[in-house]
C-alpha positions in Angstrom: 157.8 11.7 168.1 156.5 11.4 164.6 158.5 10.2 161.6 157.9 13.4 159.6 160.9 15.0 157.9 162.0 18.4 159.3 160.1 21.3 157.9 162.1 23.4 155.4 162.6 27.0 156.5 161.3 29.8 154.4 163.7 32.2 152.7 162.8 35.0 155.2 163.6 32.7 158.1 166.9 31.7 156.5 167.8 35.3 156.0 166.9 36.2 159.5 169.0 33.3 160.9 171.9 34.3 158.7 171.7 37.9 159.9 171.7 36.8 163.5 174.9 34.7 162.9 176.8 37.9 162.2 176.1 40.2 165.1 178.9 42.6 164.3 177.7 43.4 160.8 174.8 45.8 160.3 173.2 47.3 157.3 175.0 50.6 156.7 172.0 52.1 154.8 169.9 52.0 157.9 172.3 53.7 160.2 173.9 56.4 158.0 172.4 59.0 155.8 173.6 59.2 152.2 175.6 62.3 152.9 177.3 60.6 155.8 178.2 57.6 153.7 179.6 59.8 151.0 181.7 61.7 153.5 182.9 58.4 155.0 183.8 57.0 151.6 185.7 60.2 150.6 187.6 60.2 153.9 188.5 56.5 153.5 189.7 57.3 149.9 191.8 60.2 151.2 190.0 62.8 149.1 188.7 64.9 152.0 190.4 66.0 155.3 188.7 64.8 158.4 188.3 68.4 159.6 186.2 69.3 156.6 183.7 66.6 157.4 183.3 67.4 161.1 182.9 71.2 160.5 179.3 72.3 160.9 178.1 75.7 159.7 175.6 77.8 161.6 172.4 79.1 159.9 173.9 82.6 159.8 177.1 81.3 158.1 175.1 79.4 155.5 172.9 82.4 154.8 176.0 84.6 154.4 177.6 82.1 152.0 174.4 81.9 149.9 174.0 85.7 149.7 177.7 86.1 148.8 178.8 83.4 146.4 182.5 82.8 146.2 182.6 82.8 142.4 180.9 85.0 139.8 179.8 83.1 136.7 179.2 85.2 133.6 177.0 84.4 130.7 180.0 83.9 128.5 181.4 81.3 130.9 178.1 79.4 130.8 177.9 79.5 127.0 181.5 78.2 126.8 181.0 75.5 129.4 177.6 74.3 128.2 177.8 74.7 124.4 177.6 71.0 124.0 174.4 70.9 125.9 172.9 73.6 123.7 173.9 71.8 120.5 172.6 68.4 121.8 169.3 69.9 122.8 169.0 71.6 119.4 169.7 68.3 117.7 167.1 66.5 119.8 164.4 69.1 118.9 165.2 68.8 115.2 165.0 65.0 115.4 161.7 65.2 117.3 160.3 67.7 114.8 161.4 65.7 111.9 159.8 62.5 113.3 156.5 64.4 113.9 156.5 65.7 110.3 157.3 62.2 109.0 154.4 60.8 111.1 152.0 63.3 109.8 153.2 62.8 106.2 152.8 59.0 106.5 149.3 59.4 108.0 148.3 61.5 105.0 150.0 59.5 102.3 149.3 55.9 103.4 145.9 54.5 102.6 143.7 53.4 105.4 
């Protein structure tokens, strides 16, 4: 045997060894889809009944629901609910337009 010190393991080797030390723990992102994780989290939080998660709709039922929405939304409802979005968007366009005009004015006024 030589008198060399033991070789230090690389970070990936240490992570692999640490992962193997915990055989019961797996990465939840590799075994569940995002929708399944959301459903699981909602169920654990008590926000959704277990039956609602396990119910699967057939293609015909989905098509029927898409063709016949459960709630009619009028233009007045949209205007009332999204008035803040319209005013914010208008403000952003005014700010952008003002900055473009300022940039053009500075380019013309400042000497080269």
